[in-house]
C-alpha positions in Angstrom: 109.9 126.3 79.2 112.7 128.5 77.7 113.4 130.6 74.3 116.6 129.4 73.0 116.3 130.9 69.4 117.5 134.4 69.7 120.8 133.3 71.1 121.6 131.8 67.8 121.6 135.2 66.1 125.3 135.8 67.9 126.4 133.1 65.7 125.4 135.0 62.5 126.5 138.4 64.2 130.3 136.8 64.8 130.3 134.9 61.5 129.5 137.9 59.4 131.7 140.4 61.2 134.6 137.9 60.7 134.1 138.3 56.9 134.4 142.2 56.9 137.6 142.0 54.4 135.8 140.1 52.0 132.6 141.9 52.3 134.8 145.3 51.8 136.2 143.7 48.6 132.9 142.5 47.2 131.2 145.7 47.8 134.2 147.5 45.8 133.3 145.0 42.7 129.4 146.2 43.4 130.6 149.9 43.4 132.6 149.4 39.9 129.7 148.0 38.1 127.1 150.6 39.6 129.1 153.7 39.2 129.5 152.8 35.6 126.0 152.8 35.3 125.6 149.0 35.2 124.3 146.3 37.2 124.8 143.6 39.9 123.0 140.6 39.0 121.5 138.4 41.8 120.1 134.8 41.1 118.5 132.4 43.5 115.9 129.8 43.7 113.9 128.3 46.3 113.6 129.9 49.4 116.8 131.7 48.8 114.7 134.1 46.8 114.2 136.3 49.8 117.6 137.6 49.6 117.0 138.6 46.2 114.0 140.6 47.1 115.9 142.1 50.0 118.6 143.3 47.9 116.7 144.5 44.6 113.8 146.1 46.0 112.9 147.4 49.3 113.3 150.6 51.7 116.8 151.3 51.7 117.4 149.5 48.5 120.2 151.0 45.9 119.3 151.1 42.4 121.6 149.0 40.2 120.7 145.5 41.5 119.0 143.2 39.0 117.1 140.2 40.0 117.6 137.0 38.2 114.3 135.1 39.5 112.7 132.3 37.5 109.2 131.5 38.6 109.2 128.1 38.3 112.4 127.9 40.3 111.2 130.3 43.1 107.3 130.1 43.5 106.5 127.3 45.7 104.7 128.9 48.5 101.5 127.2 47.5 103.3 124.3 48.8 101.0 121.7 47.2 99.3 121.9 43.7 100.4 123.4 40.3 103.2 125.6 41.9 104.0 123.1 44.8 107.2 122.4 46.8 107.6 119.2 44.6 107.6 120.8 41.3 110.3 123.4 42.2 112.4 120.7 43.7 112.2 118.7 40.4 113.0 121.6 38.2 115.9 122.7 40.2 117.6 119.4 39.6 117.3 120.2 35.9 121.1 120.9 34.5 121.4 123.2 31.7 118.7 125.9 32.9 121.7 128.2 33.8 122.5 128.7 30.1 119.1 129.3 29.3 118.7 132.1 31.8 121.9 133.7 30.7 120.8 133.7 27.1 118.2 136.4 28.3 120.7 138.9 29.6 124.0 140.7 28.5 126.6 141.6 30.8 129.3 144.0 30.6 133.0 144.1 31.9 133.2 144.1 35.7 129.2 143.2 36.3 129.1 140.6 39.0 126.7 137.6 39.4 125.7 136.7 43.1 124.4 133.2 43.5 122.4 132.7 46.7 121.9 129.1 47.9 121.5 127.9 51.5 123.7 124.8 51.2 125.8 125.7 48.0 124.8 122.3 46.8 121.5 123.1 44.6 122.0 121.9 41.1 120.5 124.8 39.6 122.6 127.2 41.7 125.8 125.3 40.7 124.6 125.3 37.1 124.3 129.1 36.7 127.5 129.7 38.2 129.6 127.3 36.2 127.9 128.8 33.3 128.7 132.4 34.2 132.5 131.4 34.7 132.6 129.8 31.3 130.9 132.8 29.5 132.2 135.9 31.7 136.0 134.3 33.2 136.9 137.9 34.3 133.7 139.0 35.8 133.2 138.8 39.6 131.3 135.9 40.8 129.9 135.8 44.3 128.3 133.1 46.2 126.2 133.7 49.3 126.0 130.0 50.8 127.1 127.9 53.6 131.1 127.2 53.8 130.7 124.4 56.0 128.0 122.4 54.0 129.3 123.6 50.5 132.7 122.8 51.2 132.3 119.3 53.0 129.1 118.0 51.8 128.8 115.7 48.4 128.0 117.5 45.1 124.8 116.9 43.5 125.7 118.5 40.2 127.0 116.2 37.6 130.3 118.3 37.4 131.1 117.0 40.8 131.1 120.6 42.2 129.4 122.7 44.8 129.6 126.5 44.9 132.4 126.4 47.1 134.2 124.5 44.1 132.9 126.8 41.5 134.0 130.1 43.5 137.2 128.5 44.1 138.0 128.1 40.4 136.8 131.4 39.4 139.7 134.0 38.4 137.4 136.6 40.7 135.5 134.5 43.0 134.4 135.1 46.6 132.2 132.8 49.0 130.2 134.8 51.6 129.3 132.2 54.4 125.7 132.6 55.6 126.9 131.0 58.8 124.5 128.2 59.3 125.5 125.2 61.0 125.5 121.9 59.0 122.0 121.1 58.1 120.8 124.5 58.8 118.6 123.9 61.8 119.8 125.5 64.9 117.6 124.3 67.9 116.7 120.7 69.1 113.4 120.5 71.0 113.5 117.6 73.3 109.7 117.2 73.9 107.5 114.8 75.3 106.1 113.8 72.1 109.5 113.4 70.5 112.6 115.4 69.5 112.6 118.0 66.8 115.0 120.1 64.9 113.8 123.7 64.2 114.9 127.1 63.4 116.8 127.5 60.1 119.5 130.2 60.1 120.6 130.6 56.6 118.1 133.1 55.4 119.1 135.5 58.5 122.7 134.9 57.3 121.9 135.6 53.9 119.7 138.8 54.7 122.5 140.0 57.0 125.1 139.8 54.3 123.1 141.6 51.5 122.4 144.4 54.0 126.0 144.6 55.1 126.8 144.8 51.3 124.3 147.5 50.7 125.6 149.4 53.4 129.6 149.2 52.5 128.5 149.7 48.7 126.7 153.1 49.4 129.9 154.0 51.5 132.2 153.1 48.7 130.0 155.0 46.2 129.8 157.9 48.3 133.7 158.1 49.0 134.1 158.1 45.2 132.1 161.0 44.9 129.0 159.1 43.5 125.8 160.5 44.7 123.4 157.4 44.3 119.7 156.6 44.7 118.4 155.1 47.7 114.6 154.1 47.8 112.7 155.9 50.7 110.3 154.9 53.1 106.8 156.1 51.6 105.1 155.3 55.3 106.8 158.5 56.8 105.1 161.7 56.2 108.4 163.7 56.8 110.5 161.2 54.5 110.7 162.5 51.0 109.5 159.7 48.5 111.6 159.3 45.5 110.0 156.4 43.8 109.8 157.8 40.3 113.6 158.8 40.2 114.5 155.6 41.7 112.5 153.6 39.1 113.8 155.7 36.2 117.2 154.8 37.1 116.5 151.0 37.4 114.7 151.1 34.2 117.9 152.7 32.5 120.2 150.1 33.9 117.8 147.2 33.4 117.7 148.3 30.0 121.4 147.3 29.6 120.7 143.7 30.9 118.5 143.5 27.6 120.3 145.1 25.0 124.0 146.1 26.4 126.0 147.8 23.6 129.1 146.8 26.1 128.0 143.3 26.1 131.1 140.9 26.3 129.6 138.0 24.4 127.6 138.1 21.3 124.0 137.6 21.3 123.5 133.7 21.4 
């Protein structure tokens, strides 16, 4: 018996490092918004929600990242029942939800939206990216998705687009490749009882990207002379815990998303 999965992590490392130039460019977009007292908004549905949680509230998290997670689109870990996988997958196919979600928030100039989708094909993810482009054509749009699958696989959205196409058409669009293989799973187990495909890479790729962006954004803010708040680890006695200060800064920034005097569009 042999263990092969850890070797698949080389694919993520090599693929993310190959995108360093784009990562630096995107991190500067983030720094523009955060240094101005604003927000970087991040949306996901389905399993991609873990990238949102990792970026927005985590040891080492910067203030200024605002999660756009709808319970109906991201809570499916009951697997079966009222909050089941089937319900989640049915809702994520409903078009028009992107507009409804964006109705709830107000974006200022230069505030980016990140859309996370493993495949780049999911209707809900494409829907909010399309609507964001329509409302805020000069704001940065960043997709974290599979370049290969979103570019080469059939669109599911009625627009005939995947995230790859939406980002290509954006004036300030960037696609960061999660480096997963087509279909995501990376290991084939040829067993006695059958052949099995296991070990998806998309989540590991997305998390590697968001932490790379965290590092680069903080480096950029520091180079600009901006002292910034980073959430510390409460479990280490010698580490100063700064929850109250960190949360106060988040509260001020989140308030802008609900009532932003510098909003680009009138309240709908």
